[in-house]
N, C-alpha and C positions, 0 to 999 in steps of 0.2 A: 490439423495444425500441430506442429511440433511445439512442446513446451518451451517457453522462453520467459525470462524475467522481464516483465513490462514496466514495473515501477517499484521503487523503493520509497516508503513514506516513514519519516522520521518524526516522532513525537517531540515536541519542544515546549519548554516553559517560558522562554524568552524569544518570541518570534523575531523581533527586530535585531537582536544581537546575533542569533543563529543565522538570520537571513544575510548578515554582513559577512559571516564566514564563507557560506556557500556561494555568494555572489563573487567573492574573490576567486573562487575555484572555477565556477560555471558561467560567469557573466550576469547580464540582466535577466531576471526570471521572466518566463512567458506569462505566468499568472502570479499576480502580487495582490492578494486580498488578505483581509484580517483573519479569515478562517483557513487559508491554504496559500502557500507560496511554492511555485514549481518551476523546474528547469527540464529541458530536454537534453539529455546527455547521450549522444549516439541515439540508439533505439530504446533507451531506458528513461523513464520519467523519475526525477528525484523530487520529492515533495516534503514540505515541512508542514506539520499538523499540530497547531496549538491546542487542539481539543483531545489529543491522544494521551495514552497511558505512558508517561515518561518511564516508569519502572519496567514496562514491557519491552522497551527498546524498539529498533527499527523493524519494519515488516516488509519483506520482499513479496511482491505479488506476481504469481505466475499467470500469464495470459492463457485463457481457456475458452473454448468455443461456447460452453454452456456452464455457467456457474453451478447450477443446481445439480447437474450430473456429476461434475467433478467433486463437488462437496460431498455428495452421497458416496461416491467411491472412495474418497479419503476417510470418511467416518467409518465406512465398513472396513477399512484396512487399519483402524485403530486411532485415528485423529479424533479430537473433540472440537466442538464449536465454541469459539470465543465471541464472535459477533455474527449474527444472521445475515444472509444476503440482503443488500439493500441497494437501491439506485443512487449513484453518486452524480451522474449526468445522464442526459437523454440516451438510452440504449446502452449504458454501461453500469454494471452491477459489480459489487465487491463483497466479499466475506473474509473473515479471519479465522483460522482454525489453529489448533495446537497439535504438535506431534506428541507422541507418548511421554516425552521428556519435558513438556510444558513450553517448547520453543514455538513462537508464533510463525505462521505463514499464511499469506493471503491468496485469493483467487480474484481475478478480474476478467470479466467478459460479459456476455449477454445473459 
């Protein structure tokens, strides 16, 4: 698999107000729940997360075949773990790491 950005998750403090802005851009969301609102924009998922760390900013998730293998390789290269791998839907796991400058990036896969 070639690395691709699969998802961008945006932490929000006011889900309803932020959803209105992105609905204007992307239309009706495919997922509209109190814990997550999401749109498919081409091959990329755009999501709003009301439980996220607003100060940390959006996180771009790279699609990988194996989250654990990609996570280990990134840590070996100098990344640090922000959130451990966890399942977010059946068969889909994510984790968030930081580069040496503290910038977050995510991995999504199995």
